[in-house]
All heavy atoms as TSV, in Angstrom:
chain	resi	resn	atom	element	x	y	z
A	1	MET	N	N	76.430	186.750	76.075
A	1	MET	CA	C	75.025	186.700	75.864
A	1	MET	C	C	74.812	186.833	74.379
A	1	MET	O	O	75.569	187.464	73.655
A	1	MET	CB	C	74.354	187.918	76.515
A	1	MET	CG	C	74.402	187.802	78.035
A	1	MET	SD	S	73.913	189.313	78.860
A	1	MET	CE	C	75.447	190.193	78.803
A	2	CYS	N	N	73.849	186.120	73.860
A	2	CYS	CA	C	73.612	186.164	72.426
A	2	CYS	C	C	72.253	186.873	72.110
A	2	CYS	O	O	71.442	186.987	73.003
A	2	CYS	CB	C	73.689	184.777	71.842
A	2	CYS	SG	S	72.404	183.661	72.410
A	3	SER	N	N	72.135	187.291	70.888
A	3	SER	CA	C	70.957	188.045	70.514
A	3	SER	C	C	69.670	187.261	70.665
A	3	SER	O	O	68.650	187.840	71.004
A	3	SER	CB	C	71.108	188.567	69.077
A	3	SER	OG	O	71.251	187.451	68.204
A	4	SER	N	N	69.691	185.975	70.511
A	4	SER	CA	C	68.474	185.196	70.757
A	4	SER	C	C	68.048	185.174	72.151
A	4	SER	O	O	66.842	185.210	72.485
A	4	SER	CB	C	68.638	183.732	70.248
A	4	SER	OG	O	69.620	183.089	70.983
A	5	ASP	N	N	68.987	185.255	73.101
A	5	ASP	CA	C	68.654	185.375	74.493
A	5	ASP	C	C	67.995	186.725	74.793
A	5	ASP	O	O	67.017	186.806	75.536
A	5	ASP	CB	C	69.890	185.255	75.391
A	5	ASP	CG	C	70.305	183.812	75.560
A	5	ASP	OD1	O	69.519	182.904	75.211
A	5	ASP	OD2	O	71.453	183.586	76.058
A	6	LEU	N	N	68.553	187.801	74.211
A	6	LEU	CA	C	67.968	189.092	74.442
A	6	LEU	C	C	66.531	189.159	73.949
A	6	LEU	O	O	65.716	189.883	74.516
A	6	LEU	CB	C	68.833	190.145	73.753
A	6	LEU	CG	C	70.230	190.341	74.373
A	6	LEU	CD1	C	71.023	191.292	73.511
A	6	LEU	CD2	C	70.159	190.779	75.789
A	7	ALA	N	N	66.189	188.430	72.887
A	7	ALA	CA	C	64.817	188.420	72.371
A	7	ALA	C	C	63.878	187.729	73.331
A	7	ALA	O	O	62.684	188.004	73.347
A	7	ALA	CB	C	64.810	187.732	71.023
A	8	LYS	N	N	64.366	186.812	74.178
A	8	LYS	CA	C	63.525	186.091	75.117
A	8	LYS	C	C	63.299	186.801	76.421
A	8	LYS	O	O	62.429	186.430	77.174
A	8	LYS	CB	C	64.228	184.714	75.442
A	8	LYS	CG	C	64.341	183.801	74.260
A	8	LYS	CD	C	65.065	182.559	74.659
A	8	LYS	CE	C	65.437	181.710	73.489
A	8	LYS	NZ	N	66.351	180.609	73.846
A	9	GLY	N	N	64.108	187.791	76.747
A	9	GLY	CA	C	63.933	188.475	78.031
A	9	GLY	C	C	65.124	189.435	78.288
A	9	GLY	O	O	65.989	189.632	77.440
A	10	HIS	N	N	65.174	189.881	79.486
A	10	HIS	CA	C	66.209	190.832	79.913
A	10	HIS	C	C	67.459	190.061	80.364
A	10	HIS	O	O	67.404	189.278	81.305
A	10	HIS	CB	C	65.631	191.658	81.071
A	10	HIS	CG	C	66.582	192.563	81.706
A	10	HIS	ND1	N	66.994	193.741	81.129
A	10	HIS	CD2	C	67.209	192.469	82.879
A	10	HIS	CE1	C	67.821	194.324	81.968
A	10	HIS	NE2	N	67.992	193.605	83.040
A	11	ALA	N	N	68.578	190.243	79.666
A	11	ALA	CA	C	69.827	189.613	80.051
A	11	ALA	C	C	70.607	190.604	80.914
A	11	ALA	O	O	70.713	191.780	80.582
A	11	ALA	CB	C	70.628	189.247	78.800
A	12	SER	N	N	71.137	190.082	82.053
A	12	SER	CA	C	71.825	190.956	82.971
A	12	SER	C	C	72.882	190.213	83.791
A	12	SER	O	O	72.938	189.012	83.730
A	12	SER	CB	C	70.799	191.610	83.912
A	12	SER	OG	O	70.215	190.608	84.747
A	13	THR	N	N	73.630	190.975	84.521
A	13	THR	CA	C	74.588	190.468	85.510
A	13	THR	C	C	75.609	189.488	84.998
A	13	THR	O	O	75.807	188.392	85.501
A	13	THR	CB	C	73.809	189.831	86.714
A	13	THR	OG1	O	72.639	190.537	86.988
A	13	THR	CG2	C	74.673	189.813	87.950
A	14	PRO	N	N	76.306	189.831	83.903
A	14	PRO	CA	C	77.337	188.881	83.397
A	14	PRO	C	C	78.471	188.755	84.391
A	14	PRO	O	O	78.920	189.751	84.955
A	14	PRO	CB	C	77.773	189.549	82.091
A	14	PRO	CG	C	77.479	190.984	82.272
A	14	PRO	CD	C	76.230	191.072	83.143
A	15	ARG	N	N	78.923	187.545	84.610
A	15	ARG	CA	C	80.028	187.254	85.537
A	15	ARG	C	C	80.971	186.239	84.875
A	15	ARG	O	O	80.569	185.096	84.554
A	15	ARG	CB	C	79.523	186.698	86.841
A	15	ARG	CG	C	78.573	187.584	87.613
A	15	ARG	CD	C	79.290	188.791	88.168
A	15	ARG	NE	N	78.468	189.560	89.048
A	15	ARG	CZ	C	77.925	190.744	88.756
A	15	ARG	NH1	N	78.174	191.303	87.575
A	15	ARG	NH2	N	77.167	191.394	89.574
A	16	ARG	N	N	82.226	186.671	84.673
A	16	ARG	CA	C	83.234	185.773	84.055
A	16	ARG	C	C	83.791	184.815	85.062
A	16	ARG	O	O	84.073	185.160	86.187
A	16	ARG	CB	C	84.330	186.647	83.454
A	16	ARG	CG	C	85.290	185.876	82.579
A	16	ARG	CD	C	86.331	186.777	81.922
A	16	ARG	NE	N	85.752	187.653	80.956
A	16	ARG	CZ	C	85.668	187.401	79.655
A	16	ARG	NH1	N	86.145	186.253	79.177
A	16	ARG	NH2	N	85.109	188.264	78.808
A	17	SER	N	N	83.997	183.549	84.649
A	17	SER	CA	C	84.580	182.553	85.531
A	17	SER	C	C	86.085	182.913	85.806
A	17	SER	O	O	86.693	183.675	85.050
A	17	SER	CB	C	84.538	181.169	84.870
A	17	SER	OG	O	85.281	181.151	83.630
A	18	PRO	N	N	86.638	182.358	86.906
A	18	PRO	CA	C	88.041	182.688	87.244
A	18	PRO	C	C	89.063	182.386	86.133
A	18	PRO	O	O	90.025	183.121	85.962
A	18	PRO	CB	C	88.300	181.839	88.470
A	18	PRO	CG	C	86.993	181.612	89.051
A	18	PRO	CD	C	86.033	181.510	87.953
A	19	ASP	N	N	88.777	181.354	85.329
A	19	ASP	CA	C	89.700	181.057	84.234
A	19	ASP	C	C	89.445	181.842	82.950
A	19	ASP	O	O	90.144	181.752	82.003
A	19	ASP	CB	C	89.717	179.565	83.921
A	19	ASP	CG	C	88.397	179.010	83.451
A	19	ASP	OD1	O	87.441	179.835	83.208
A	19	ASP	OD2	O	88.236	177.794	83.371
A	20	GLY	N	N	88.360	182.632	83.022
A	20	GLY	CA	C	87.985	183.489	81.892
A	20	GLY	C	C	87.344	182.795	80.712
A	20	GLY	O	O	87.047	183.421	79.694
A	21	LEU	N	N	87.042	181.513	80.842
A	21	LEU	CA	C	86.514	180.731	79.717
A	21	LEU	C	C	85.006	180.751	79.607
A	21	LEU	O	O	84.475	180.443	78.559
A	21	LEU	CB	C	87.028	179.299	79.788
A	21	LEU	CG	C	88.525	179.141	79.672
A	21	LEU	CD1	C	88.933	177.642	79.874
A	21	LEU	CD2	C	89.054	179.684	78.382
A	22	THR	N	N	84.298	181.055	80.670
A	22	THR	CA	C	82.857	180.976	80.704
A	22	THR	C	C	82.250	182.229	81.312
A	22	THR	O	O	82.835	182.824	82.230
A	22	THR	CB	C	82.395	179.766	81.528
A	22	THR	OG1	O	83.056	178.606	81.068
A	22	THR	CG2	C	80.925	179.555	81.456
A	23	ILE	N	N	81.123	182.633	80.798
A	23	ILE	CA	C	80.345	183.793	81.351
A	23	ILE	C	C	79.007	183.266	81.837
A	23	ILE	O	O	78.292	182.604	81.048
A	23	ILE	CB	C	80.169	184.856	80.317
A	23	ILE	CG1	C	81.568	185.399	79.896
A	23	ILE	CG2	C	79.309	185.982	80.898
A	23	ILE	CD1	C	81.518	186.375	78.725
A	24	ALA	N	N	78.698	183.526	83.077
A	24	ALA	CA	C	77.352	183.210	83.610
A	24	ALA	C	C	76.555	184.515	83.583
A	24	ALA	O	O	77.135	185.631	83.742
A	24	ALA	CB	C	77.461	182.719	85.015
A	25	TYR	N	N	75.250	184.434	83.325
A	25	TYR	CA	C	74.415	185.608	83.305
A	25	TYR	C	C	72.973	185.204	83.628
A	25	TYR	O	O	72.638	184.024	83.608
A	25	TYR	CB	C	74.488	186.324	82.012
A	25	TYR	CG	C	74.033	185.586	80.780
A	25	TYR	CD1	C	72.734	185.714	80.273
A	25	TYR	CD2	C	74.864	184.697	80.118
A	25	TYR	CE1	C	72.323	185.027	79.180
A	25	TYR	CE2	C	74.455	183.976	79.040
A	25	TYR	CZ	C	73.165	184.140	78.574
A	25	TYR	OH	O	72.720	183.482	77.458
A	26	LEU	N	N	72.201	186.157	83.902
A	26	LEU	CA	C	70.752	185.944	84.177
A	26	LEU	C	C	69.927	186.381	82.992
A	26	LEU	O	O	70.212	187.412	82.385
A	26	LEU	CB	C	70.322	186.744	85.408
A	26	LEU	CG	C	71.012	186.366	86.710
A	26	LEU	CD1	C	70.495	187.290	87.816
A	26	LEU	CD2	C	70.741	184.916	87.077
A	27	LEU	N	N	68.938	185.611	82.675
A	27	LEU	CA	C	67.973	185.941	81.647
A	27	LEU	C	C	66.610	185.916	82.309
A	27	LEU	O	O	66.251	184.921	82.938
A	27	LEU	CB	C	68.059	184.872	80.544
A	27	LEU	CG	C	67.125	185.018	79.336
A	27	LEU	CD1	C	67.504	186.337	78.587
A	27	LEU	CD2	C	67.223	183.810	78.437
A	28	GLY	N	N	65.889	186.998	82.175
A	28	GLY	CA	C	64.622	186.970	82.876
A	28	GLY	C	C	63.669	188.078	82.516
A	28	GLY	O	O	63.919	188.904	81.649
A	29	ALA	N	N	62.591	188.058	83.241
A	29	ALA	CA	C	61.543	189.009	83.089
A	29	ALA	C	C	61.396	189.734	84.431
A	29	ALA	O	O	60.778	189.236	85.320
A	29	ALA	CB	C	60.200	188.339	82.764
A	30	PRO	N	N	62.054	190.897	84.577
A	30	PRO	CA	C	62.099	191.591	85.812
A	30	PRO	C	C	60.726	191.871	86.448
A	30	PRO	O	O	60.600	191.812	87.661
A	30	PRO	CB	C	62.825	192.919	85.474
A	30	PRO	CG	C	63.642	192.587	84.304
A	30	PRO	CD	C	62.844	191.604	83.522
A	31	ARG	N	N	59.744	192.130	85.652
A	31	ARG	CA	C	58.398	192.389	86.213
A	31	ARG	C	C	57.842	191.164	86.919
A	31	ARG	O	O	57.160	191.289	87.909
A	31	ARG	CB	C	57.442	192.853	85.144
A	31	ARG	CG	C	57.644	194.324	84.799
A	31	ARG	CD	C	56.632	194.767	83.813
A	31	ARG	NE	N	57.236	194.594	82.493
A	31	ARG	CZ	C	56.622	194.448	81.360
A	31	ARG	NH1	N	55.335	194.441	81.332
A	31	ARG	NH2	N	57.281	194.327	80.235
A	32	ASP	N	N	58.119	189.954	86.381
A	32	ASP	CA	C	57.628	188.726	86.971
A	32	ASP	C	C	58.527	188.190	88.075
A	32	ASP	O	O	58.076	187.412	88.910
A	32	ASP	CB	C	57.495	187.634	85.857
A	32	ASP	CG	C	56.495	188.058	84.783
A	32	ASP	OD1	O	55.664	188.906	85.023
A	32	ASP	OD2	O	56.656	187.468	83.692
A	33	GLY	N	N	59.827	188.518	88.011
A	33	GLY	CA	C	60.773	187.926	88.973
A	33	GLY	C	C	61.237	186.555	88.593
A	33	GLY	O	O	61.899	185.914	89.393
A	34	ASP	N	N	60.885	186.032	87.410
A	34	ASP	CA	C	61.299	184.725	87.010
A	34	ASP	C	C	62.581	184.848	86.190
A	34	ASP	O	O	62.618	185.608	85.181
A	34	ASP	CB	C	60.185	184.065	86.192
A	34	ASP	CG	C	58.962	183.751	86.990
A	34	ASP	OD1	O	59.114	183.440	88.201
A	34	ASP	OD2	O	57.846	183.870	86.446
A	35	TYR	N	N	63.585	184.103	86.544
A	35	TYR	CA	C	64.911	184.186	85.917
A	35	TYR	C	C	65.457	182.821	85.550
A	35	TYR	O	O	65.036	181.822	86.158
A	35	TYR	CB	C	65.926	184.907	86.856
A	35	TYR	CG	C	65.719	186.355	86.924
A	35	TYR	CD1	C	64.791	186.889	87.798
A	35	TYR	CD2	C	66.463	187.225	86.088
A	35	TYR	CE1	C	64.595	188.270	87.879
A	35	TYR	CE2	C	66.274	188.612	86.193
A	35	TYR	CZ	C	65.334	189.109	87.042
A	35	TYR	OH	O	65.131	190.448	87.108
A	36	THR	N	N	66.324	182.782	84.575
A	36	THR	CA	C	67.081	181.600	84.211
A	36	THR	C	C	68.559	181.925	84.333
A	36	THR	O	O	69.030	182.960	83.773
A	36	THR	CB	C	66.735	181.162	82.781
A	36	THR	OG1	O	65.314	180.995	82.650
A	36	THR	CG2	C	67.427	179.859	82.421
A	37	LEU	N	N	69.294	181.127	85.044
A	37	LEU	CA	C	70.707	181.229	85.137
A	37	LEU	C	C	71.273	180.493	83.913
A	37	LEU	O	O	71.018	179.339	83.689
A	37	LEU	CB	C	71.232	180.578	86.439
A	37	LEU	CG	C	72.737	180.556	86.650
A	37	LEU	CD1	C	73.343	181.929	86.641
A	37	LEU	CD2	C	73.038	179.843	87.928
A	38	MET	N	N	72.107	181.271	83.121
A	38	MET	CA	C	72.659	180.751	81.887
A	38	MET	C	C	74.194	180.842	81.917
A	38	MET	O	O	74.755	181.629	82.681
A	38	MET	CB	C	72.176	181.612	80.722
A	38	MET	CG	C	70.668	181.735	80.592
A	38	MET	SD	S	69.866	180.272	79.988
A	38	MET	CE	C	70.456	180.168	78.318
A	39	SER	N	N	74.789	180.028	81.099
A	39	SER	CA	C	76.243	180.181	80.866
A	39	SER	C	C	76.551	180.056	79.395
A	39	SER	O	O	75.762	179.458	78.650
A	39	SER	CB	C	77.052	179.098	81.656
A	39	SER	OG	O	76.855	177.840	81.080
A	40	ILE	N	N	77.672	180.672	79.007
A	40	ILE	CA	C	78.033	180.648	77.588
A	40	ILE	C	C	79.587	180.716	77.522
A	40	ILE	O	O	80.166	181.391	78.364
A	40	ILE	CB	C	77.405	181.785	76.825
A	40	ILE	CG1	C	77.573	181.612	75.310
A	40	ILE	CG2	C	77.924	183.174	77.283
A	40	ILE	CD1	C	76.707	182.533	74.429
A	41	PRO	N	N	80.167	179.985	76.632
A	41	PRO	CA	C	81.653	180.119	76.463
A	41	PRO	C	C	82.029	181.535	76.101
A	41	PRO	O	O	81.383	182.209	75.287
A	41	PRO	CB	C	81.991	179.156	75.326
A	41	PRO	CG	C	80.834	178.189	75.249
A	41	PRO	CD	C	79.632	178.996	75.680
A	42	ALA	N	N	83.073	182.084	76.770
A	42	ALA	CA	C	83.469	183.452	76.531
A	42	ALA	C	C	83.862	183.684	75.073
A	42	ALA	O	O	83.688	184.800	74.580
A	42	ALA	CB	C	84.624	183.848	77.430
A	43	GLY	N	N	84.371	182.687	74.396
A	43	GLY	CA	C	84.802	182.841	73.006
A	43	GLY	C	C	83.653	182.671	72.007
A	43	GLY	O	O	83.849	182.746	70.811
A	44	GLY	N	N	82.420	182.467	72.532
A	44	GLY	CA	C	81.292	182.286	71.650
A	44	GLY	C	C	80.808	180.834	71.693
A	44	GLY	O	O	81.538	179.965	72.066
A	45	GLY	N	N	79.635	180.606	71.270
A	45	GLY	CA	C	79.058	179.280	71.299
A	45	GLY	C	C	77.632	179.298	71.755
A	45	GLY	O	O	77.023	180.344	71.881
A	46	GLU	N	N	77.131	178.137	72.043
A	46	GLU	CA	C	75.721	177.995	72.445
A	46	GLU	C	C	75.568	178.229	73.980
A	46	GLU	O	O	76.344	177.719	74.763
A	46	GLU	CB	C	75.213	176.587	72.153
A	46	GLU	CG	C	75.032	176.308	70.671
A	46	GLU	CD	C	73.983	177.224	70.057
A	46	GLU	OE1	O	72.864	177.382	70.658
A	46	GLU	OE2	O	74.239	177.799	69.000
A	47	PRO	N	N	74.573	179.030	74.359
A	47	PRO	CA	C	74.311	179.208	75.750
A	47	PRO	C	C	73.697	177.919	76.351
A	47	PRO	O	O	73.088	177.113	75.657
A	47	PRO	CB	C	73.293	180.344	75.822
A	47	PRO	CG	C	72.698	180.430	74.443
A	47	PRO	CD	C	73.685	179.810	73.501
A	48	ARG	N	N	73.899	177.769	77.667
A	48	ARG	CA	C	73.442	176.577	78.382
A	48	ARG	C	C	72.586	177.043	79.567
A	48	ARG	O	O	72.990	177.860	80.352
A	48	ARG	CB	C	74.615	175.768	78.850
A	48	ARG	CG	C	74.268	174.400	79.325
A	48	ARG	CD	C	75.476	173.595	79.600
A	48	ARG	NE	N	75.532	173.435	81.050
A	48	ARG	CZ	C	76.555	173.020	81.737
A	48	ARG	NH1	N	77.681	172.730	81.121
A	48	ARG	NH2	N	76.510	172.880	83.025
A	49	GLU	N	N	71.385	176.461	79.710
A	49	GLU	CA	C	70.527	176.772	80.849
A	49	GLU	C	C	71.029	175.961	82.036
A	49	GLU	O	O	71.203	174.750	81.966
A	49	GLU	CB	C	69.110	176.389	80.513
A	49	GLU	CG	C	68.158	176.698	81.643
A	49	GLU	CD	C	66.698	176.365	81.289
A	49	GLU	OE1	O	66.194	176.786	80.228
A	49	GLU	OE2	O	66.100	175.667	82.096
A	50	LEU	N	N	71.264	176.638	83.175
A	50	LEU	CA	C	71.721	175.977	84.372
A	50	LEU	C	C	70.656	175.816	85.418
A	50	LEU	O	O	70.608	174.815	86.105
A	50	LEU	CB	C	72.885	176.800	84.992
A	50	LEU	CG	C	74.069	176.971	84.025
A	50	LEU	CD1	C	75.125	177.855	84.729
A	50	LEU	CD2	C	74.693	175.646	83.619
A	51	ALA	N	N	69.770	176.825	85.571
A	51	ALA	CA	C	68.720	176.765	86.589
A	51	ALA	C	C	67.656	177.807	86.291
A	51	ALA	O	O	67.933	178.844	85.714
A	51	ALA	CB	C	69.284	177.000	87.970
A	52	ARG	N	N	66.438	177.496	86.707
A	52	ARG	CA	C	65.337	178.466	86.662
A	52	ARG	C	C	64.920	178.770	88.104
A	52	ARG	O	O	64.887	177.859	88.951
A	52	ARG	CB	C	64.163	177.949	85.922
A	52	ARG	CG	C	64.430	177.800	84.426
A	52	ARG	CD	C	63.195	177.263	83.736
A	52	ARG	NE	N	63.536	177.018	82.333
A	52	ARG	CZ	C	62.655	177.164	81.387
A	52	ARG	NH1	N	61.389	177.439	81.626
A	52	ARG	NH2	N	63.050	176.940	80.128
A	53	PHE	N	N	64.620	180.014	88.390
A	53	PHE	CA	C	64.325	180.398	89.757
A	53	PHE	C	C	63.585	181.685	89.811
A	53	PHE	O	O	63.461	182.433	88.782
A	53	PHE	CB	C	65.582	180.496	90.609
A	53	PHE	CG	C	66.491	181.566	90.201
A	53	PHE	CD1	C	66.472	182.809	90.853
A	53	PHE	CD2	C	67.391	181.368	89.154
A	53	PHE	CE1	C	67.330	183.776	90.420
A	53	PHE	CE2	C	68.242	182.384	88.748
A	53	PHE	CZ	C	68.234	183.578	89.403
A	54	HIS	N	N	63.017	182.017	90.986
A	54	HIS	CA	C	62.362	183.287	91.226
A	54	HIS	C	C	63.286	184.144	92.083
A	54	HIS	O	O	63.809	183.655	93.067
A	54	HIS	CB	C	61.050	183.080	91.940
A	54	HIS	CG	C	60.173	184.258	92.011
A	54	HIS	ND1	N	59.463	184.660	90.918
A	54	HIS	CD2	C	59.972	185.145	92.966
A	54	HIS	CE1	C	58.756	185.782	91.267
A	54	HIS	NE2	N	59.062	186.080	92.525
A	55	GLY	N	N	63.556	185.349	91.630
A	55	GLY	CA	C	64.494	186.224	92.404
A	55	GLY	C	C	64.654	187.531	91.718
A	55	GLY	O	O	63.648	188.137	91.298
A	56	GLY	N	N	65.913	187.975	91.558
A	56	GLY	CA	C	66.139	189.246	90.965
A	56	GLY	C	C	67.548	189.333	90.429
A	56	GLY	O	O	68.363	188.416	90.541
A	57	ASP	N	N	67.891	190.503	89.844
A	57	ASP	CA	C	69.191	190.700	89.257
A	57	ASP	C	C	70.373	190.535	90.240
A	57	ASP	O	O	71.472	190.255	89.819
A	57	ASP	CB	C	69.310	192.131	88.689
A	57	ASP	CG	C	68.636	192.262	87.341
A	57	ASP	OD1	O	68.136	191.256	86.800
A	57	ASP	OD2	O	68.628	193.379	86.802
A	58	GLU	N	N	70.068	190.668	91.514
A	58	GLU	CA	C	71.126	190.552	92.519
A	58	GLU	C	C	71.465	189.071	92.851
A	58	GLU	O	O	72.330	188.798	93.641
A	58	GLU	CB	C	70.776	191.291	93.778
A	58	GLU	CG	C	69.592	190.683	94.576
A	58	GLU	CD	C	68.220	191.013	94.010
A	58	GLU	OE1	O	68.070	191.783	93.064
A	58	GLU	OE2	O	67.263	190.396	94.527
A	59	ALA	N	N	70.808	188.134	92.238
A	59	ALA	CA	C	70.918	186.712	92.567
A	59	ALA	C	C	72.342	186.176	92.403
A	59	ALA	O	O	72.757	185.290	93.135
A	59	ALA	CB	C	69.966	185.877	91.699
A	60	LEU	N	N	73.117	186.713	91.463
A	60	LEU	CA	C	74.517	186.226	91.256
A	60	LEU	C	C	75.528	186.872	92.164
A	60	LEU	O	O	76.607	186.369	92.315
A	60	LEU	CB	C	74.921	186.344	89.814
A	60	LEU	CG	C	74.426	185.287	88.843
A	60	LEU	CD1	C	74.930	185.546	87.433
A	60	LEU	CD2	C	74.905	183.907	89.319
A	61	GLY	N	N	75.226	188.007	92.706
A	61	GLY	CA	C	76.176	188.709	93.568
A	61	GLY	C	C	77.390	189.161	92.774
A	61	GLY	O	O	77.439	189.099	91.544
A	62	SER	N	N	78.444	189.571	93.455
A	62	SER	CA	C	79.619	190.127	92.743
A	62	SER	C	C	80.641	189.065	92.397
A	62	SER	O	O	81.402	189.227	91.452
A	62	SER	CB	C	80.258	191.225	93.556
A	62	SER	OG	O	80.687	190.697	94.823
A	63	SER	N	N	80.731	187.976	93.149
A	63	SER	CA	C	81.702	186.894	92.866
A	63	SER	C	C	81.026	185.521	93.051
A	63	SER	O	O	81.265	184.813	93.999
A	63	SER	CB	C	82.865	187.005	93.851
A	63	SER	OG	O	83.554	188.209	93.666
A	64	PRO	N	N	80.200	185.122	92.080
A	64	PRO	CA	C	79.444	183.884	92.247
A	64	PRO	C	C	80.199	182.604	91.955
A	64	PRO	O	O	79.749	181.539	92.344
A	64	PRO	CB	C	78.297	184.045	91.224
A	64	PRO	CG	C	78.939	184.863	90.114
A	64	PRO	CD	C	79.874	185.811	90.810
A	65	TRP	N	N	81.376	182.706	91.333
A	65	TRP	CA	C	82.091	181.479	90.945
A	65	TRP	C	C	82.952	180.944	92.073
A	65	TRP	O	O	83.517	181.685	92.859
A	65	TRP	CB	C	83.051	181.792	89.791
A	65	TRP	CG	C	82.351	182.025	88.494
A	65	TRP	CD1	C	81.979	183.253	87.989
A	65	TRP	CD2	C	81.879	181.091	87.522
A	65	TRP	NE1	N	81.400	183.116	86.754
A	65	TRP	CE2	C	81.311	181.781	86.444
A	65	TRP	CE3	C	81.961	179.674	87.463
A	65	TRP	CZ2	C	80.770	181.147	85.362
A	65	TRP	CZ3	C	81.421	179.054	86.369
A	65	TRP	CH2	C	80.843	179.792	85.298
A	66	SER	N	N	83.041	179.613	92.188
A	66	SER	CA	C	83.979	179.016	93.134
A	66	SER	C	C	85.366	179.308	92.610
A	66	SER	O	O	85.570	179.631	91.455
A	66	SER	CB	C	83.736	177.511	93.280
A	66	SER	OG	O	83.947	176.894	92.030
A	67	GLY	N	N	86.377	179.171	93.478
A	67	GLY	CA	C	87.751	179.463	93.087
A	67	GLY	C	C	88.251	178.694	91.873
A	67	GLY	O	O	88.998	179.178	91.094
A	68	ASP	N	N	87.760	177.409	91.753
A	68	ASP	CA	C	88.161	176.567	90.633
A	68	ASP	C	C	87.308	176.758	89.389
A	68	ASP	O	O	87.550	176.190	88.372
A	68	ASP	CB	C	88.183	175.085	91.019
A	68	ASP	CG	C	86.871	174.540	91.444
A	68	ASP	OD1	O	85.832	175.228	91.320
A	68	ASP	OD2	O	86.814	173.419	91.930
A	69	GLY	N	N	86.243	177.604	89.494
A	69	GLY	CA	C	85.397	177.890	88.353
A	69	GLY	C	C	84.464	176.809	87.964
A	69	GLY	O	O	83.832	176.831	86.904
A	70	LYS	N	N	84.307	175.815	88.856
A	70	LYS	CA	C	83.410	174.672	88.527
A	70	LYS	C	C	82.012	174.784	89.082
A	70	LYS	O	O	81.097	174.067	88.740
A	70	LYS	CB	C	84.025	173.372	89.024
A	70	LYS	CG	C	85.301	173.024	88.298
A	70	LYS	CD	C	85.873	171.747	88.773
A	70	LYS	CE	C	87.154	171.385	87.962
A	70	LYS	NZ	N	87.725	170.127	88.394
A	71	ARG	N	N	81.796	175.772	89.998
A	71	ARG	CA	C	80.461	175.908	90.650
A	71	ARG	C	C	80.090	177.361	90.676
A	71	ARG	O	O	80.942	178.266	90.751
A	71	ARG	CB	C	80.542	175.374	92.064
A	71	ARG	CG	C	80.714	173.913	92.112
A	71	ARG	CD	C	80.827	173.435	93.589
A	71	ARG	NE	N	81.183	172.041	93.651
A	71	ARG	CZ	C	82.426	171.579	93.720
A	71	ARG	NH1	N	83.443	172.462	93.657
A	71	ARG	NH2	N	82.702	170.337	93.799
A	72	LEU	N	N	78.767	177.598	90.686
A	72	LEU	CA	C	78.215	178.930	90.820
A	72	LEU	C	C	77.312	178.965	92.040
A	72	LEU	O	O	76.629	178.009	92.342
A	72	LEU	CB	C	77.363	179.272	89.613
A	72	LEU	CG	C	78.039	179.740	88.378
A	72	LEU	CD1	C	77.104	179.667	87.190
A	72	LEU	CD2	C	78.541	181.207	88.529
A	73	VAL	N	N	77.257	180.073	92.699
A	73	VAL	CA	C	76.366	180.317	93.843
A	73	VAL	C	C	75.378	181.358	93.384
A	73	VAL	O	O	75.749	182.405	92.855
A	73	VAL	CB	C	77.126	180.791	95.097
A	73	VAL	CG1	C	76.155	181.119	96.207
A	73	VAL	CG2	C	78.102	179.727	95.522
A	74	PHE	N	N	74.068	181.108	93.620
A	74	PHE	CA	C	73.062	182.144	93.414
A	74	PHE	C	C	72.006	182.061	94.453
A	74	PHE	O	O	71.868	181.083	95.206
A	74	PHE	CB	C	72.477	182.010	91.989
A	74	PHE	CG	C	71.607	180.785	91.782
A	74	PHE	CD1	C	70.208	180.888	91.916
A	74	PHE	CD2	C	72.183	179.605	91.474
A	74	PHE	CE1	C	69.436	179.738	91.710
A	74	PHE	CE2	C	71.374	178.450	91.260
A	74	PHE	CZ	C	69.998	178.517	91.405
A	75	VAL	N	N	71.201	183.122	94.556
A	75	VAL	CA	C	70.143	183.211	95.584
A	75	VAL	C	C	68.828	183.214	94.871
A	75	VAL	O	O	68.584	183.924	93.907
A	75	VAL	CB	C	70.273	184.537	96.385
A	75	VAL	CG1	C	69.159	184.675	97.358
A	75	VAL	CG2	C	71.620	184.591	97.086
A	76	SER	N	N	67.901	182.331	95.369
A	76	SER	CA	C	66.540	182.284	94.854
A	76	SER	C	C	65.611	182.684	95.978
A	76	SER	O	O	65.676	182.106	97.053
A	76	SER	CB	C	66.251	180.840	94.365
A	76	SER	OG	O	64.878	180.753	94.051
A	77	LEU	N	N	64.787	183.693	95.734
A	77	LEU	CA	C	63.857	184.134	96.736
A	77	LEU	C	C	62.452	183.695	96.320
A	77	LEU	O	O	61.876	184.190	95.377
A	77	LEU	CB	C	63.911	185.655	96.816
A	77	LEU	CG	C	65.296	186.229	97.116
A	77	LEU	CD1	C	65.284	187.742	97.030
A	77	LEU	CD2	C	65.771	185.814	98.486
A	78	GLU	N	N	61.861	182.847	97.125
A	78	GLU	CA	C	60.525	182.350	96.890
A	78	GLU	C	C	59.538	183.160	97.758
A	78	GLU	O	O	59.768	183.307	98.950
A	78	GLU	CB	C	60.387	180.871	97.167
A	78	GLU	CG	C	61.143	180.012	96.260
A	78	GLU	CD	C	60.673	180.067	94.822
A	78	GLU	OE1	O	59.478	180.248	94.610
A	78	GLU	OE2	O	61.484	179.876	93.896
A	79	ALA	N	N	58.517	183.694	97.147
A	79	ALA	CA	C	57.486	184.446	97.912
A	79	ALA	C	C	56.636	183.456	98.752
A	79	ALA	O	O	56.402	182.331	98.395
A	79	ALA	CB	C	56.632	185.218	96.966
A	80	ASP	N	N	56.204	183.937	99.917
A	80	ASP	CA	C	55.346	183.151	100.808
A	80	ASP	C	C	53.939	183.135	100.255
A	80	ASP	O	O	53.471	184.003	99.703
A	80	ASP	CB	C	55.366	183.681	102.236
A	80	ASP	CG	C	56.702	183.480	102.898
A	80	ASP	OD1	O	57.393	182.519	102.489
A	80	ASP	OD2	O	56.989	184.201	103.832
């Protein structure tokens, strides 16, 4: 996570990929429930936006990466 992300909202739930090269995390506004799924190279670099959704900090779960580290699973909860 980088300092510019922290200025935009609450960064949470960092999860390292199986190969250790990438970190996925959530950037959001907990009061609103609006989050952005982000990734960043573990060695540093520019963050990348992967998806925007409504949910919470638990959206990434404990092991969101596929075994090969090419896919992420997350949960989006839309209110009725």
